[in-house]
N, C-alpha and C positions, 0 to 999 in steps of 0.2 A: 731236236727240241732244245737241247742244251745250247747249241750254237746260236739259235734265235734269241735266247735269253741273254747270252753274252753280248750279242750285237746290239740289242735294245738297251742294255745297261751302258754300253760304251758310246751310245749316240749322244752327242751334245744336246742340251736342252733347247737350243735355238733350232735344231733340226726336227724336233718333234712336231706333230700336227697341232694346229691351233685348238682342236677339240679337246686336247689333253691338258689345256691350261688350267691352273688352279684358281678357282673363284673364291672370293671371301665368303665366309659362312653367312647364310641368310638369317634374318631375324627369327623366322620360324624354326630353323634348325637350331639356332642358339637357345631359343626358349624350350624346345623339346629336350635338348641336352641338359639344361638347367632343371627342368621338370623331372627328368630321369634321376638326377642326383638327389634332388630334394625329396622325392616320393619313394625312393627305394625302400626305406623302412616301412612306409605306409602301405606299400603293396604287399609286403610280408604279412602285416597285420590284417589287411583286407582278405588275403588268402586264408589265413587262420580263422578269421571270423566266418568266411564262407563255408569252410569245412565244418566248423562247429554247427552252423545252420543246417548243413546237409545231415549231420549225425542226429540233430534234434528232430528234423523232419522224418527221418527213418524211425526214430523212437516213437514219435506220435503215430505214424502209420501202423507200427506194430501194435500199439495200444488200441487203435481203432479196429484192427482185425480181431484182437482178442475180445473187445467189447461186442463186436458184431457176432462173434461166435457164441458168446454168453447170451445175447439177446435172441439169437436163433434157437438156442437150446431151451430157453425159457418159453418161447412162443410155440415150440413144437409140441404136439399132443403126444402122450405116452409117458413112459418112465423117464425120470430125470437122471441124466448121467453126470451132471456136474455137481 
């Protein structure tokens, strides 16, 4: 394994296959790289906002369960436990 690495490293660039040639970056690739640099902080904010929304949804679900429990207790005939 190590011998193959040494041979490949010592091969002159003209002897490499044509498929390994380096192509200039495409416009799409350049735009994606630029977008990644510019939106890095925005992604952090978006994740924070998404997590806050999840926590708020959980809080509302808990409130709905508690309200449902109270409504069922009020609607049930018999002694009031609440």
